[in-house]
C-alpha positions, 0 to 999 in steps of 0.5 A: 725508563725509555718510555718516559721523556721527562728527565725528572721522571726517569731520575725518580724511576731510577731512584725507585729502582735503587731503593727496590734493589737495596731493600730486597737485598737487605731483606734477603740478607737479613732473613737468610741470617735469621733462618740460618740461626733458626735452623742451627738452633733447631738442629742443636735442640733436636740433637739434645733431644736425641732426634735422628738426623738433627742437622737435616731437620735444622736445614729443613726448618731454616729453608721452610722459614723462608715462607713466613707463617706457612713454612714453620707451620708446615714444619711444626705439623711434620714435627708433630707427626714425627713425635706421634709416630715415635712410640715414645712417652707423650712428654718425649714425643711432643718435645721436638714440637715444643722446641720448634714452637718455642724457638719459632716464637723467639725468632718471630717475636724477638729476633726477626723484628729486631733484624728485619724490622729495623731494615724494612718498615712494613707492617706484619699484617701486610706481610701476612696478607701478601703471603696469604694472597700469594699462596692462594694465587700461586701456591707455595711459590707465591708464598715464597715470593710474596714478601719480596714482591711486597717490598718492591711494591712498598718501595715504589709506593714510598718513592711515589708518595715522597715524589707527590709530596714534593711536587708543586701543587 
């Protein structure tokens, strides 16, 4: 902020920084609560299905879900491997995978849009593109920081856009 001599520019940047801070904090809180809920639901479902170490699987699902799209896909593949390796009847072997897919669909299409979408207004395709780009650029770490980075960019762009609309022309 010291680079800008104009007081109105400094105030605009300070407002944008506050927007970024509050948007990222709201996103992280909301997504943490959603992921905690998903992890608990998967742990309960796995416990009901008789999967060994069900709470550990719930923790893994909750943590992997911090990488939208990619994390739960990796978890579903691991769950599929678990089912195939478990010498059970096919219906029983695929039950954990079905539970993961059903719970993820509920989380992804109902819970997350209600909880996160109400607080952070960013299109899903933008989130997907950011995660894809972040994963391509930096791997798993890039996928993890892609959504918060997108929120930061969107907050600055929104503040800049609203500032341009108010500027006398």
